[in-house]
N, C-alpha and C positions, 0 to 999 in steps of 0.2 A: 847618613854619614857622607861626607864629601867623597866622590868617586876617586879623585886623585889621592886623597889621604888614605883611603882603603887600599888602593893599588900599591901604595908605598909600604904597606905593612908586610912583615914576614908571614909566610904561609901559616905558621902555628897561631898567630894572632888573628888572621883572617878566619881560621877555623873556629876560634872562640866567638868571634862576632857572628859568624854564620850560624853557629849552634844556638846562639841566644838572640836571634832576630827572625824576622819573616812573618808570614801570614798566620801561622799557628800561634805564635807568641802574641801577635797583635790581637787575634781572636780571644785569647785568654785574658789579656789586659782589658779588652772591651767588655767581656763578661764581668770581670771584677769591678769595672767602673759602673756598669749597669746595676750590679748588686749594691754597690756603695751609694748610688743615687737613691735606690729604694730605701735603704736605711736612713740616709740623710733626710729624705722627704718626711719619713715617719717622725724623726727627731724634731724637724721643723713644725710639723703639724701638732705633735704632742706638746710643743712649747707654745702653741697658740698662734703661730705665724699665719698670716693671710697668704694663701697660695693662689696666684692668679694665672689662669690659662688664657693666652691670647686667642681672640676670635679670629675667624678667617680674614676679615678685612685688616685687622691690625697686623696679623702675620704677614700678609702681602706687603704692607707698608715697610716692615722690617726687611723683607726680602729685597724690595726695590732699593731701599737705602744701602743695603750691603753690596749691591751689584758693583759699585765702584771699587770695592776691595778686590773683587774677582778680576775686574778689568785691569786694575793696576798690577795685580800679580801676573796676569797673562802678559802684559806689556813688559814687566821686569824679566820674565822668562824669555820672551822674544829678544830682548836686549842682550841676553846672555847666549844668543844663538840657538835657543831651544824653541820648539813649537809649543808655545804656551797654551794655545787653544786645545791642541790634542792632549797635552798633559792634563789639563783641567777636565776635559770630557772623559778621559780614561779614568781619572780619579772618581768622578761622579758615577761612572758605570761600575767601578769596583765597589763603591759604597752601596749602590743599589743591589748589586749581586750578593754581597755579604751581609746585608741588613735585612735578610728575609728569615 
């Protein structure tokens, strides 16, 4: 949520948002998505779909091609007066920390 929009809310509505957001809720949603992926993959396999797993070389190609998205986002954040590189690195660190 936009920080200014959140700041403009009355305290009771801030409490509603605070109670229904945060790392624990994100974790629960992540678990639900992972479980949904498992069910979805089984449905796809049972329907005879061809599941392809990218090899290391192809995965690296995709990572390289997607670097521009990251660079553009960092530049956009920098343009808003934020430290895009730090925001990105912090996000990656949090993903690594909570993806174990």
